[in-house]
LUMBALO-571994 format. One record per residue (C-alpha): residue in three letters; x, y, z. Coordinates in steps of 0.001 Angstrom, whole numbers, plus 500000, padded with zeros to 6 digits. Example, Ala and Ser with C-alpha at 12.3 -4.5 7.8 and 13.67 -1.06 7.14 Angstrom:
2
+-----+--------+--------+--------+
|   r |   east |  north |     up |
+-----+--------+--------+--------+
| ALA | 512300 | 495500 | 507800 |
| SER | 513670 | 498940 | 507140 |
+-----+--------+--------+--------+
***
This chain:
532
+-----+--------+--------+--------+
|   r |   east |  north |     up |
+-----+--------+--------+--------+
| MET | 820427 | 778417 | 476623 |
| THR | 821290 | 779421 | 480171 |
| GLN | 822795 | 782895 | 480199 |
| THR | 826496 | 783034 | 480888 |
| PRO | 827158 | 784577 | 484320 |
| GLY | 829165 | 787771 | 484348 |
| THR | 828921 | 791543 | 484294 |
| ARG | 826642 | 793318 | 481857 |
| SER | 828397 | 795986 | 479813 |
| TRP | 826989 | 799440 | 480501 |
| TRP | 828223 | 800912 | 477215 |
| GLY | 827983 | 798070 | 474697 |
| TRP | 826477 | 794716 | 473956 |
| GLY | 826081 | 791788 | 476317 |
| MET | 828494 | 790650 | 478967 |
| GLN | 831928 | 792146 | 479505 |
| GLU | 833400 | 788643 | 479766 |
| GLU | 832020 | 787735 | 476325 |
| ALA | 833565 | 790671 | 474465 |
| LEU | 836142 | 789906 | 471772 |
| ASP | 839421 | 788701 | 473198 |
| ALA | 842822 | 789838 | 471920 |
| ARG | 843038 | 787090 | 469296 |
| GLU | 839553 | 787758 | 467926 |
| THR | 840156 | 791492 | 467904 |
| GLU | 843451 | 791139 | 466046 |
| ALA | 841833 | 788928 | 463410 |
| LEU | 838925 | 791363 | 463040 |
| VAL | 841245 | 794344 | 462621 |
| ARG | 843193 | 792474 | 459927 |
| ARG | 840004 | 791683 | 457993 |
| ILE | 838808 | 795268 | 458205 |
| ALA | 842212 | 796561 | 457089 |
| ARG | 841887 | 794470 | 453928 |
| LEU | 838278 | 795471 | 453376 |
| LEU | 838575 | 799149 | 454392 |
| PRO | 842216 | 800236 | 454109 |
| ASP | 841353 | 803822 | 455109 |
| ALA | 839923 | 802787 | 458491 |
| ASP | 841709 | 804113 | 461588 |
| PRO | 842355 | 801156 | 463948 |
| THR | 843006 | 803364 | 466999 |
| PRO | 840743 | 802032 | 469788 |
| HIS | 838502 | 804340 | 471802 |
| LEU | 837866 | 802875 | 475233 |
| ALA | 834815 | 803414 | 477395 |
| PRO | 835233 | 806181 | 479980 |
| THR | 835427 | 805531 | 483696 |
| LEU | 832266 | 807143 | 484981 |
| THR | 831742 | 809479 | 487897 |
| ALA | 828542 | 811149 | 489073 |
| ASP | 829734 | 814391 | 487463 |
| ASP | 829557 | 812753 | 484013 |
| LEU | 825748 | 812519 | 484254 |
| PRO | 823118 | 815246 | 484552 |
| ALA | 822060 | 816190 | 488060 |
| ILE | 819088 | 814281 | 489454 |
| ARG | 815957 | 816421 | 489195 |
| VAL | 813283 | 814393 | 490998 |
| GLU | 812881 | 812587 | 494287 |
| PRO | 810467 | 809657 | 494566 |
| PRO | 807952 | 809394 | 497392 |
| ALA | 809115 | 807412 | 500425 |
| SER | 806801 | 804545 | 499446 |
| LEU | 808786 | 804004 | 496228 |
| SER | 812308 | 804845 | 497352 |
| ALA | 813289 | 801212 | 497974 |
| LEU | 812629 | 800451 | 494283 |
| CYS | 814809 | 803315 | 493013 |
| SER | 818473 | 803463 | 492074 |
| THR | 820596 | 806569 | 491517 |
| ASP | 823809 | 804617 | 490951 |
| THR | 825955 | 806292 | 488287 |
| VAL | 826664 | 803201 | 486199 |
| ASP | 823055 | 802054 | 486541 |
| ARG | 821780 | 805374 | 485211 |
| ALA | 824349 | 805340 | 482403 |
| ALA | 823379 | 801801 | 481384 |
| HIS | 819745 | 802901 | 481058 |
| THR | 820502 | 806008 | 478984 |
| HIS | 820702 | 804417 | 475515 |
| GLY | 819793 | 801232 | 473714 |
| LYS | 822271 | 799098 | 471782 |
| ALA | 822371 | 800608 | 468293 |
| PHE | 825677 | 801608 | 466717 |
| ARG | 825053 | 805279 | 467451 |
| ASP | 824205 | 804399 | 471074 |
| VAL | 827494 | 802558 | 471542 |
| VAL | 829476 | 805438 | 470042 |
| ARG | 827750 | 808003 | 472231 |
| ASN | 828458 | 805893 | 475306 |
| LEU | 832110 | 805576 | 474346 |
| ARG | 832246 | 809361 | 474006 |
| GLY | 830647 | 809825 | 477410 |
| ASP | 827622 | 811509 | 475827 |
| LEU | 825040 | 810744 | 478518 |
| ALA | 823024 | 813957 | 478404 |
| HIS | 819706 | 812092 | 478457 |
| ALA | 820393 | 809833 | 481425 |
| PRO | 817294 | 809005 | 483479 |
| ASP | 817051 | 810605 | 486884 |
| LEU | 816152 | 807283 | 488487 |
| VAL | 816136 | 803620 | 487589 |
| VAL | 813018 | 802096 | 489142 |
| ARG | 812666 | 798315 | 489478 |
| PRO | 809133 | 797192 | 490353 |
| HIS | 808728 | 793755 | 491887 |
| THR | 804966 | 793480 | 491535 |
| GLU | 802207 | 794803 | 489349 |
| ARG | 801092 | 796949 | 492272 |
| ASP | 804503 | 798620 | 492164 |
| VAL | 803947 | 799467 | 488502 |
| VAL | 800544 | 800996 | 489302 |
| ASP | 802057 | 803080 | 492097 |
| VAL | 804916 | 804330 | 489905 |
| LEU | 802531 | 805411 | 487140 |
| ASP | 800227 | 807132 | 489652 |
| TRP | 803154 | 809109 | 491094 |
| ALA | 804648 | 809935 | 487719 |
| SER | 801311 | 811135 | 486314 |
| SER | 800783 | 813493 | 489229 |
| ALA | 804421 | 814704 | 489281 |
| ASN | 804852 | 815149 | 485494 |
| VAL | 807666 | 812611 | 485378 |
| ALA | 808239 | 810712 | 482117 |
| VAL | 808344 | 806920 | 482448 |
| ILE | 810422 | 804905 | 479988 |
| PRO | 809492 | 801188 | 480190 |
| TYR | 812707 | 799146 | 480014 |
| GLY | 813268 | 795415 | 479621 |
| GLY | 816662 | 794251 | 478425 |
| GLY | 817550 | 797599 | 476864 |
| THR | 818455 | 796118 | 473470 |
| SER | 816487 | 798654 | 471398 |
| VAL | 818299 | 799784 | 468258 |
| VAL | 815840 | 802577 | 467375 |
| GLY | 815986 | 804895 | 470389 |
| GLY | 813058 | 803154 | 472059 |
| VAL | 814411 | 803220 | 475625 |
| GLU | 816265 | 806540 | 475557 |
| PRO | 814893 | 809360 | 477750 |
| ARG | 815254 | 811785 | 474819 |
| LEU | 811961 | 813502 | 475507 |
| ASP | 809406 | 815517 | 473607 |
| GLY | 807857 | 818003 | 476029 |
| ASP | 808638 | 819703 | 479331 |
| TYR | 808902 | 817134 | 482108 |
| ALA | 810044 | 817456 | 485690 |
| GLY | 812275 | 814438 | 485142 |
| ALA | 812442 | 810947 | 483704 |
| VAL | 812653 | 807459 | 485166 |
| SER | 813623 | 804210 | 483526 |
| LEU | 811109 | 801563 | 484613 |
| ASP | 813185 | 798365 | 484566 |
| VAL | 810806 | 795393 | 484860 |
| THR | 813420 | 792607 | 484936 |
| ALA | 812659 | 791742 | 488572 |
| MET | 809283 | 790453 | 487336 |
| ASP | 810724 | 787356 | 485674 |
| GLN | 808715 | 784275 | 486549 |
| VAL | 806641 | 781713 | 484669 |
| LEU | 803569 | 781875 | 486897 |
| GLU | 801419 | 779112 | 485438 |
| VAL | 801698 | 776394 | 482791 |
| ASP | 798712 | 774916 | 480950 |
| ARG | 800247 | 771747 | 479504 |
| THR | 796947 | 770693 | 477917 |
| SER | 796615 | 773855 | 475844 |
| ARG | 800387 | 774307 | 475562 |
| ALA | 800414 | 777812 | 477026 |
| ALA | 801959 | 779607 | 479975 |
| ARG | 801343 | 782788 | 481973 |
| ILE | 804641 | 784622 | 482096 |
| GLN | 805823 | 787862 | 483682 |
| ALA | 807047 | 790422 | 481196 |
| GLY | 810491 | 791042 | 482677 |
| VAL | 811889 | 787565 | 482085 |
| LEU | 814996 | 787352 | 479909 |
| GLY | 815036 | 784783 | 477108 |
| PRO | 817362 | 782188 | 478694 |
| HIS | 815585 | 782279 | 482070 |
| LEU | 812239 | 781860 | 480328 |
| GLU | 813402 | 778766 | 478453 |
| ASP | 814994 | 777342 | 481611 |
| GLN | 811610 | 777541 | 483347 |
| LEU | 809766 | 775890 | 480431 |
| ARG | 812282 | 773105 | 479841 |
| PRO | 811049 | 770816 | 482686 |
| TYR | 807665 | 770716 | 480926 |
| GLY | 809220 | 769756 | 477592 |
| LEU | 807963 | 773055 | 476157 |
| THR | 809488 | 776080 | 474452 |
| LEU | 808267 | 779491 | 473347 |
| ARG | 810466 | 779025 | 470251 |
| HIS | 811193 | 782730 | 469937 |
| PHE | 814888 | 783422 | 469548 |
| PRO | 815788 | 786913 | 468317 |
| GLN | 819483 | 787754 | 468051 |
| SER | 819027 | 789682 | 471309 |
| PHE | 817559 | 786561 | 472990 |
| ALA | 820048 | 786414 | 475881 |
| PHE | 819568 | 790074 | 476815 |
| SER | 815957 | 790933 | 475956 |
| THR | 812664 | 790286 | 477717 |
| LEU | 809247 | 788922 | 476889 |
| GLY | 807717 | 792346 | 477561 |
| GLY | 810190 | 793959 | 475199 |
| TRP | 809389 | 791417 | 472486 |
| LEU | 805666 | 792119 | 472876 |
| ALA | 806035 | 795893 | 473044 |
| THR | 808126 | 795989 | 469854 |
| ARG | 806472 | 793167 | 467877 |
| ALA | 809836 | 791436 | 467786 |
| GLY | 810808 | 788938 | 465128 |
| GLY | 812428 | 785679 | 466146 |
| HIS | 815140 | 783632 | 464484 |
| PHE | 812738 | 781322 | 462655 |
| ALA | 812145 | 782343 | 459075 |
| THR | 808609 | 781178 | 458277 |
| LEU | 805183 | 780718 | 459893 |
| ALA | 805390 | 782115 | 463480 |
| THR | 808039 | 784712 | 462716 |
| HIS | 806811 | 787452 | 465071 |
| ILE | 805896 | 787377 | 468748 |
| ASP | 802344 | 788353 | 467690 |
| ASP | 801786 | 784811 | 466445 |
| LEU | 802657 | 783365 | 469861 |
| THR | 800492 | 785660 | 472001 |
| GLU | 797314 | 784272 | 473560 |
| SER | 796442 | 787167 | 475897 |
| MET | 798098 | 790125 | 477627 |
| ARG | 797836 | 792088 | 480853 |
| VAL | 798714 | 795799 | 480666 |
| VAL | 798895 | 798590 | 483240 |
| SER | 798220 | 802134 | 482050 |
| PRO | 797461 | 805320 | 483971 |
| TYR | 793831 | 804717 | 482940 |
| GLY | 793745 | 801303 | 484643 |
| VAL | 794662 | 797628 | 484379 |
| GLY | 793373 | 795599 | 481456 |
| GLU | 793617 | 791926 | 480594 |
| SER | 792397 | 790236 | 477442 |
| ARG | 790641 | 786873 | 477490 |
| ARG | 792574 | 783674 | 476765 |
| LEU | 791303 | 782402 | 473428 |
| PRO | 792815 | 780525 | 470473 |
| GLY | 791083 | 783014 | 468191 |
| SER | 788213 | 785465 | 468240 |
| GLY | 786166 | 787545 | 465838 |
| ALA | 784803 | 789855 | 468526 |
| GLY | 785852 | 793119 | 466944 |
| PRO | 789372 | 794564 | 466831 |
| SER | 791822 | 792575 | 468944 |
| PRO | 792700 | 794114 | 472333 |
| ASP | 796120 | 792471 | 472148 |
| ARG | 796855 | 793972 | 468739 |
| MET | 796388 | 797393 | 470270 |
| PHE | 799285 | 796886 | 472688 |
| LEU | 801528 | 794681 | 470561 |
| GLY | 804021 | 797111 | 469080 |
| SER | 802870 | 800022 | 471253 |
| GLU | 806437 | 800381 | 472580 |
| GLY | 805464 | 801419 | 476088 |
| THR | 803435 | 804434 | 474953 |
| LEU | 799999 | 803092 | 475911 |
| GLY | 800814 | 801011 | 478967 |
| VAL | 803281 | 798728 | 480695 |
| ILE | 802936 | 795051 | 479841 |
| THR | 803218 | 793095 | 483093 |
| GLU | 802417 | 789544 | 481993 |
| ALA | 801065 | 787504 | 479099 |
| TRP | 799735 | 784080 | 478268 |
| MET | 801972 | 782766 | 475506 |
| ARG | 801455 | 779867 | 473091 |
| LEU | 804129 | 777208 | 473507 |
| GLN | 805387 | 774258 | 471498 |
| ASP | 806861 | 770890 | 472277 |
| ARG | 810635 | 770957 | 472097 |
| PRO | 811888 | 769715 | 468700 |
| ARG | 813427 | 766248 | 468401 |
| TRP | 814185 | 765995 | 464689 |
| ARG | 816390 | 768418 | 462760 |
| ALA | 817967 | 768534 | 459331 |
| GLY | 819674 | 771269 | 457382 |
| ALA | 821907 | 772216 | 454490 |
| SER | 823180 | 775284 | 452678 |
| VAL | 822915 | 775752 | 448934 |
| HIS | 825357 | 777873 | 446928 |
| PHE | 824429 | 780042 | 443950 |
| THR | 826506 | 781723 | 441280 |
| ASP | 823710 | 784158 | 440465 |
| TRP | 821877 | 786441 | 442934 |
| ASP | 818628 | 786500 | 440951 |
| GLY | 818596 | 782707 | 440856 |
| ALA | 819163 | 782610 | 444616 |
| VAL | 816223 | 784979 | 445167 |
| ASP | 813981 | 782915 | 442889 |
| ALA | 814950 | 779725 | 444721 |
| THR | 814174 | 781326 | 448066 |
| ARG | 810773 | 782417 | 446809 |
| ALA | 810066 | 778893 | 445555 |
| VAL | 810833 | 777475 | 449006 |
| ALA | 808770 | 780175 | 450729 |
| GLN | 805774 | 779399 | 448520 |
| SER | 806138 | 775596 | 448677 |
| GLY | 804299 | 775031 | 451952 |
| LEU | 807371 | 773286 | 453415 |
| HIS | 807765 | 775939 | 456133 |
| PRO | 811469 | 775633 | 456996 |
| ALA | 812531 | 776864 | 460402 |
| ASN | 815488 | 778570 | 458753 |
| CYS | 815495 | 779969 | 455228 |
| ARG | 818198 | 782619 | 455370 |
| LEU | 819604 | 783890 | 452089 |
| LEU | 823033 | 785558 | 452284 |
| ASP | 824317 | 787593 | 449357 |
| ALA | 827919 | 787153 | 448213 |
| GLY | 829261 | 789833 | 450539 |
| GLU | 827369 | 788562 | 453565 |
| ALA | 828336 | 784972 | 452790 |
| PHE | 832019 | 785887 | 452626 |
| LEU | 832135 | 788187 | 455647 |
| ASN | 830063 | 786102 | 458041 |
| ALA | 829937 | 782549 | 456671 |
| GLY | 833371 | 782184 | 455121 |
| ALA | 831894 | 781130 | 451766 |
| ALA | 833227 | 782507 | 448476 |
| VAL | 830293 | 782472 | 446048 |
| GLY | 829178 | 784594 | 443130 |
| GLY | 825490 | 784846 | 443942 |
| GLY | 824808 | 783828 | 447508 |
| VAL | 824185 | 781056 | 450016 |
| LEU | 820763 | 779868 | 451147 |
| VAL | 820900 | 778348 | 454630 |
| LEU | 818032 | 775891 | 455144 |
| GLY | 816930 | 774221 | 458354 |
| PHE | 813966 | 772080 | 459335 |
| GLU | 812858 | 770845 | 462749 |
| SER | 809905 | 769069 | 464341 |
| ALA | 808775 | 767666 | 467653 |
| ASP | 806524 | 765156 | 465885 |
| HIS | 808223 | 763625 | 462847 |
| PRO | 811471 | 763335 | 460871 |
| VAL | 812098 | 766236 | 458500 |
| ASP | 814564 | 764750 | 456002 |
| ALA | 811947 | 764567 | 453262 |
| ALA | 811062 | 768253 | 453642 |
| LEU | 814723 | 769205 | 453444 |
| ALA | 815246 | 767044 | 450378 |
| ARG | 812339 | 768724 | 448585 |
| ALA | 813588 | 772211 | 449507 |
| VAL | 817049 | 771374 | 448195 |
| GLU | 815478 | 770017 | 445013 |
| LEU | 813689 | 773338 | 444485 |
| CYS | 816992 | 775154 | 444926 |
| LEU | 818788 | 772913 | 442448 |
| ASP | 816021 | 773645 | 439941 |
| HIS | 817012 | 777325 | 440187 |
| GLY | 820727 | 776826 | 439661 |
| GLY | 821831 | 776042 | 443199 |
| THR | 824560 | 773565 | 444081 |
| LEU | 825472 | 771721 | 447248 |
| PRO | 829028 | 772302 | 448484 |
| GLU | 831283 | 769279 | 448797 |
| ASP | 831332 | 769558 | 452589 |
| ALA | 827534 | 769400 | 452833 |
| ASP | 826379 | 766907 | 455437 |
| ARG | 822653 | 766332 | 455284 |
| GLY | 820435 | 763922 | 457123 |
| ALA | 818699 | 763240 | 460400 |
| ASP | 819831 | 765411 | 463315 |
| THR | 822130 | 767423 | 461042 |
| ALA | 821394 | 771108 | 461183 |
| ARG | 824234 | 772706 | 459239 |
| ASP | 827279 | 772260 | 457047 |
| ALA | 830496 | 774278 | 457279 |
| ALA | 829047 | 777527 | 455907 |
| ALA | 825929 | 777270 | 458039 |
| SER | 827990 | 776458 | 461141 |
| THR | 830273 | 779432 | 460530 |
| TRP | 827253 | 781648 | 459961 |
| ARG | 825622 | 780624 | 463232 |
| SER | 828784 | 781295 | 465232 |
| SER | 829229 | 784650 | 463505 |
| PHE | 825556 | 785541 | 464034 |
| LEU | 825890 | 785188 | 467787 |
| ARG | 829161 | 787147 | 467875 |
| MET | 828073 | 789933 | 465493 |
| PRO | 827041 | 792443 | 468197 |
| TYR | 830368 | 792029 | 470008 |
| GLN | 832223 | 792454 | 466712 |
| ARG | 830151 | 795571 | 466031 |
| ASP | 831279 | 797041 | 469368 |
| ALA | 834943 | 796365 | 468583 |
| LEU | 834529 | 798019 | 465186 |
| ALA | 832732 | 801008 | 466688 |
| GLN | 835644 | 801466 | 469074 |
| ARG | 837893 | 801700 | 466001 |
| SER | 835827 | 804288 | 464123 |
| VAL | 834306 | 801769 | 461708 |
| ILE | 830656 | 802245 | 460846 |
| ALA | 829161 | 798772 | 461253 |
| GLU | 825390 | 798953 | 461380 |
| THR | 822294 | 797349 | 459923 |
| PHE | 818801 | 798228 | 458775 |
| GLU | 815936 | 796054 | 457618 |
| THR | 812649 | 796153 | 455758 |
| ALA | 810091 | 793930 | 454037 |
| THR | 808303 | 794042 | 450711 |
| THR | 806431 | 791847 | 448276 |
| TRP | 808316 | 789587 | 445868 |
| ASP | 807262 | 791593 | 442817 |
| ARG | 808651 | 794799 | 444320 |
| PHE | 811828 | 793335 | 445742 |
| PRO | 814151 | 793760 | 442721 |
| ALA | 813406 | 797485 | 442412 |
| LEU | 813530 | 798020 | 446186 |
| HIS | 816827 | 796164 | 446519 |
| ALA | 818390 | 798145 | 443683 |
| ALA | 817202 | 801451 | 445139 |
| ILE | 818410 | 800658 | 448656 |
| THR | 821797 | 799451 | 447452 |
| ALA | 822243 | 802514 | 445252 |
| ALA | 821171 | 804931 | 448002 |
| ALA | 823426 | 803317 | 450592 |
| THR | 826395 | 803146 | 448224 |
| GLU | 826040 | 806782 | 447187 |
| ALA | 825614 | 807993 | 450761 |
| ILE | 828667 | 806015 | 451861 |
| ARG | 830670 | 807506 | 449000 |
| GLU | 829657 | 811018 | 449988 |
| VAL | 830335 | 810783 | 453723 |
| CYS | 832949 | 808018 | 454009 |
| GLY | 834596 | 807605 | 450606 |
| ILE | 834429 | 803823 | 450480 |
| GLY | 832401 | 801079 | 452097 |
| VAL | 830560 | 797810 | 451674 |
| VAL | 826819 | 797057 | 451643 |
| THR | 825600 | 793488 | 452233 |
| CYS | 822162 | 791879 | 452234 |
| ARG | 820554 | 788827 | 453760 |
| PHE | 816963 | 787634 | 454129 |
| THR | 816082 | 787105 | 457778 |
| HIS | 812474 | 786009 | 457187 |
| VAL | 810506 | 784942 | 454132 |
| TYR | 806788 | 784737 | 453469 |
| PRO | 804787 | 783408 | 450530 |
| ASP | 804209 | 786997 | 449404 |
| GLY | 807593 | 788559 | 450124 |
| PRO | 810967 | 788631 | 451882 |
| ALA | 812397 | 790651 | 454767 |
| PRO | 815822 | 791824 | 453553 |
| TYR | 818334 | 792912 | 456181 |
| TYR | 821259 | 795111 | 455124 |
| GLY | 824700 | 795614 | 456626 |
| VAL | 826892 | 798677 | 456144 |
| TYR | 830652 | 798703 | 456758 |
| ALA | 832581 | 801931 | 456165 |
| PRO | 835495 | 803899 | 457654 |
| GLY | 834280 | 806676 | 459902 |
| ARG | 835808 | 809759 | 461481 |
| TRP | 835560 | 809558 | 465239 |
| ALA | 834605 | 813200 | 465661 |
| SER | 831646 | 812934 | 463265 |
| ILE | 830885 | 809216 | 463034 |
| VAL | 827337 | 809507 | 464411 |
| GLU | 826520 | 812179 | 461845 |
| GLN | 828028 | 810027 | 459086 |
| TRP | 825796 | 807106 | 460017 |
| ASP | 822750 | 809345 | 460329 |
| ALA | 823309 | 810589 | 456763 |
| ILE | 823473 | 807011 | 455463 |
| LYS | 820429 | 805979 | 457488 |
| THR | 818402 | 808927 | 456167 |
| ALA | 819248 | 808060 | 452561 |
| VAL | 818268 | 804401 | 452872 |
| SER | 815110 | 805188 | 454883 |
| GLU | 813878 | 807476 | 452127 |
| ALA | 814703 | 804832 | 449509 |
| ILE | 812746 | 802232 | 451467 |
| LEU | 809580 | 804317 | 451689 |
| ASP | 809846 | 805569 | 448112 |
| ASN | 809973 | 801980 | 446837 |
| GLY | 807149 | 800331 | 448744 |
| GLY | 809007 | 798867 | 451709 |
| THR | 808304 | 799178 | 455425 |
| ILE | 810566 | 801314 | 457568 |
| THR | 811005 | 798309 | 459848 |
| HIS | 810125 | 794625 | 459739 |
| HIS | 811125 | 793788 | 463312 |
| HIS | 813315 | 796531 | 464820 |
| ALA | 810328 | 798672 | 465922 |
| VAL | 809784 | 802426 | 465519 |
| GLY | 811235 | 804091 | 468605 |
| ARG | 812354 | 807679 | 468233 |
| ASP | 814661 | 807061 | 465293 |
| HIS | 812059 | 805650 | 462888 |
| ARG | 809180 | 807867 | 463986 |
| PRO | 809272 | 810346 | 461049 |
| TYR | 809213 | 807499 | 458535 |
| ALA | 806548 | 805473 | 460339 |
| ALA | 804370 | 808590 | 460311 |
| GLN | 804621 | 808626 | 456505 |
| GLN | 803818 | 804926 | 456305 |
| ARG | 800728 | 804750 | 458501 |
| PRO | 797305 | 805881 | 457194 |
| ALA | 796062 | 809185 | 458593 |
| PRO | 792839 | 807751 | 460134 |
| PHE | 794884 | 805136 | 461986 |
| ALA | 797280 | 807805 | 463265 |
| ALA | 794297 | 809777 | 464577 |
| ALA | 792914 | 806688 | 466326 |
| LEU | 796301 | 805927 | 467871 |
| THR | 796589 | 809494 | 469132 |
| ALA | 793126 | 809252 | 470681 |
| ALA | 794054 | 805983 | 472395 |
| LYS | 797190 | 807629 | 473803 |
| ASP | 795182 | 810567 | 475135 |
| THR | 792702 | 808226 | 476836 |
| LEU | 795095 | 805689 | 478359 |
| ASP | 797854 | 808158 | 479259 |
| PRO | 796199 | 811564 | 479733 |
| ALA | 799300 | 813119 | 481333 |
| GLY | 801454 | 811924 | 478441 |
| ILE | 804132 | 810395 | 480673 |
| LEU | 804590 | 807019 | 478954 |
| ASN | 807655 | 806936 | 476693 |
| PRO | 807029 | 810366 | 475158 |
| GLY | 808457 | 810784 | 471680 |
| VAL | 808088 | 807141 | 470661 |
| LEU | 805607 | 806279 | 467868 |
| LEU | 803832 | 809645 | 468111 |
+-----+--------+--------+--------+
***
């Protein structure tokens, strides 16, 4: 899990050295040409930046903070946007109008306090920044209000596991640690946080906490909330730390107030996190279906069985073909079990039995048993899953809309929600792009409902591709809310989802959240425009 050394891309995903090579790019362009014959394969390369490409710097930090601050052109550009499709396109166009004036890297909690004190007195907006992988405008200094300037508060220098409680299986961890470095520090203890979002290599613990991130595992502890024992947060009001407890009924949870607050109420500096022993036993298989409804019913049966698979990812026919290389009529359900305590073959066998009861079949290349985590389709899916963001960048460079959105709903509402989303996306694509493809997969499943995750692939026009995507996103967002879904299951609210989250949350809760913001951040400097 150690992160590959190299140079982080300022305009796109991940490391420059890990971007698609010529062979991968050629194969991707061929596939897209078959899928979307109207797509324009002309590549648009990232610009070579100069200081003149960014807005002039408006603020100067006090001498006591100057050593923490960077005005480097590429550094500022890299902290201008997150990593959504529209962010990548804007970077490729050189649209960096909202670049932060400074990138500030605190090394200690005291540094964070000092930055917030200065910013509050100087009317400077502070955008907390971890790995910068937001796909909802959560780290973009696109501000509501009149500010003297904006700084990106990059906490990645605070990246240590400070203390390990092996008895309770917990650790005190600084918020700026990236996923691979966190796991490297826990490995000598035989422990793992077991939280692996797709952004794992390039996102931080603080970012996971601030956005209520979902991990790779499909059941039980799906969100970072479930793994949080206590948190320490710095706000302009002061420093607060919740008590380490396995559970408490002492009123509303202090941690729940800051989980998902997206840097608007305070800066998370460290947390005690619940850990697990590293798994020793694994088993997995994928089950094919000729009928989508049967695949959904089988997935629900597994989710409600109490078997708690680590992976229970349903791919529809389009998703299975594009990203798992499987040609099926209904879909593929990828199952995986793991344990640090006992073999899991029996649990896998029962899950497969449930799937067969709902019309599923095992492919001929299936290889199930101890220490087997995947067959051919599952292996292809995993490789594709890790490469998807790099493929997205290559497609964006070639004017192909390749973006995702996700939601969650109850099982009884899913058929109507799925139909409405698919219809809205298809119609919007037809109106703004002519043709396109919509795919669906379940990323997480619960006894009471799934979290469907949709992909959109359509030919765009370079001059208006952001507007084309925005039109599609608006249509599907309205369909989600109109049919009982959530605007986001694990991508957070940011600036992009704010209008829809406002419709989803109850009015008394919105009033309470506003009051909390006014108390903890009276100058309104913390990530203005996010959530509220």
